[in-house]
RONU-210220 format. One record per residue (C-alpha): x, y, z. Coordinates in nm, 3 decimals. Layout:
<rs>
X, Y, Z
X, Y, Z
...
</rs>
This chain:
<rs>
X, Y, Z
7.019, 7.863, 6.707
7.079, 7.532, 6.882
7.390, 7.321, 6.838
7.312, 6.956, 6.772
7.554, 6.669, 6.819
7.499, 6.306, 6.728
7.689, 6.007, 6.598
7.635, 5.955, 6.225
7.764, 5.640, 6.060
7.989, 5.577, 6.359
8.148, 5.924, 6.364
8.070, 6.227, 6.580
7.878, 6.494, 6.393
7.756, 6.834, 6.501
7.621, 7.153, 6.359
7.415, 7.459, 6.430
7.054, 7.422, 6.319
6.729, 7.608, 6.339
6.476, 7.433, 6.561
6.269, 7.349, 6.252
6.556, 7.183, 6.063
6.457, 6.832, 5.967
6.699, 6.545, 6.020
6.707, 6.482, 5.644
6.810, 6.845, 5.586
7.082, 6.821, 5.851
7.219, 6.503, 5.695
7.211, 6.632, 5.338
7.293, 7.000, 5.380
7.507, 7.024, 5.692
7.686, 6.688, 5.675
7.670, 6.656, 5.293
7.549, 6.294, 5.320
7.329, 6.306, 5.012
7.246, 5.937, 4.989
6.935, 5.996, 5.196
6.681, 6.132, 4.948
6.394, 6.375, 4.987
6.109, 6.247, 4.776
5.786, 6.393, 4.902
5.823, 6.610, 5.215
5.505, 6.448, 5.349
5.630, 6.117, 5.495
5.465, 5.918, 5.218
5.750, 5.782, 5.004
6.018, 5.646, 5.240
6.313, 5.766, 5.030
6.451, 5.936, 5.342
6.459, 5.632, 5.574
6.758, 5.621, 5.809
6.817, 5.432, 6.133
6.804, 5.630, 6.457
6.921, 5.429, 6.756
6.862, 5.115, 6.552
6.507, 5.193, 6.439
6.397, 5.281, 6.086
6.279, 5.643, 6.079
6.160, 5.866, 5.799
6.408, 6.148, 5.846
6.169, 6.402, 5.690
5.944, 6.357, 5.995
6.206, 6.414, 6.264
6.373, 6.736, 6.366
6.752, 6.729, 6.384
6.736, 6.841, 6.748
6.528, 6.530, 6.827
6.823, 6.319, 6.714
7.067, 6.495, 6.947
7.280, 6.232, 7.119
7.146, 5.955, 6.896
7.325, 5.701, 6.678
7.218, 5.767, 6.319
7.296, 5.534, 6.029
7.244, 5.638, 5.668
7.277, 5.450, 5.341
7.640, 5.563, 5.331
7.710, 5.330, 5.625
7.592, 5.016, 5.449
7.881, 4.939, 5.213
8.226, 4.847, 5.346
8.494, 5.119, 5.339
8.655, 4.944, 5.039
8.330, 4.979, 4.844
8.212, 4.620, 4.884
7.836, 4.632, 4.887
7.635, 4.522, 5.189
7.454, 4.191, 5.115
7.122, 4.378, 5.090
7.268, 4.622, 4.838
7.420, 4.334, 4.642
7.085, 4.153, 4.641
6.916, 4.466, 4.504
7.170, 4.468, 4.223
7.148, 4.094, 4.158
6.767, 4.074, 4.161
6.688, 4.396, 3.973
6.550, 4.568, 4.282
6.632, 4.911, 4.146
6.581, 5.108, 3.831
6.610, 5.485, 3.864
6.756, 5.438, 4.213
6.572, 5.723, 4.380
6.384, 5.507, 4.630
6.671, 5.261, 4.674
6.841, 5.416, 4.979
6.515, 5.416, 5.173
6.426, 5.067, 5.052
6.767, 4.930, 5.155
6.750, 5.094, 5.497
6.394, 4.965, 5.548
6.501, 4.618, 5.435
6.789, 4.623, 5.684
6.549, 4.713, 5.967
6.307, 4.439, 5.861
6.576, 4.171, 5.842
6.716, 4.277, 6.179
6.374, 4.218, 6.339
6.261, 3.931, 6.116
6.558, 3.747, 5.960
6.342, 3.514, 5.745
6.031, 3.707, 5.644
5.766, 3.570, 5.412
5.687, 3.751, 5.088
5.371, 3.889, 5.249
5.569, 4.017, 5.548
5.816, 4.193, 5.318
5.537, 4.355, 5.119
5.358, 4.461, 5.437
5.676, 4.608, 5.586
5.746, 4.811, 5.271
5.400, 4.968, 5.275
5.550, 5.306, 5.366
5.806, 5.302, 5.083
5.704, 5.402, 4.732
5.881, 5.296, 4.414
5.752, 5.443, 4.093
5.964, 5.226, 3.860
5.997, 4.860, 3.954
5.655, 4.734, 4.052
5.819, 4.596, 4.371
5.874, 4.241, 4.243
6.252, 4.282, 4.216
6.267, 4.465, 4.548
6.078, 4.189, 4.729
6.293, 3.924, 4.560
6.608, 4.109, 4.662
6.503, 4.131, 5.026
6.410, 3.763, 5.035
6.745, 3.676, 4.875
6.930, 3.898, 5.126
6.759, 3.699, 5.401
6.921, 3.384, 5.261
6.601, 3.249, 5.114
6.532, 3.139, 4.758
6.306, 3.421, 4.649
6.128, 3.210, 4.387
6.063, 2.931, 4.636
5.928, 3.167, 4.905
5.699, 3.334, 4.652
5.557, 2.993, 4.558
5.455, 2.914, 4.918
</rs>
């Protein structure tokens, strides 16, 4: 079985994996980073989104060996070491962008990727970007508002445009 080594949340990480081991399995089972969720196993829901070399990736669609040598960031890397929430996480809390919380890690990681590429997205751009993320609880309104707020915009004002 191959040995895989990568940097996860700024720290070296390695483990022995089968060639078919998915990145999400490696993160959850080998590294015990359980914030990345498995929701569908078919790349439909986005609960497993992580950043690989700065790009949002559904970790259920990537083999762990494909991430060898890569920089991987999971939801666990978002908050400060003292527990202070990242502004996107805080916006999700402030604007009711979560209910059961199952989709939240993937939504937050997707939001971070969107805001990195497009710091002031419109409501339509946020909704379009989140097309690959499914939430079965919120109806997306709070999620979209949270992302707009995290971008420094007045979510109500942007929605009115």
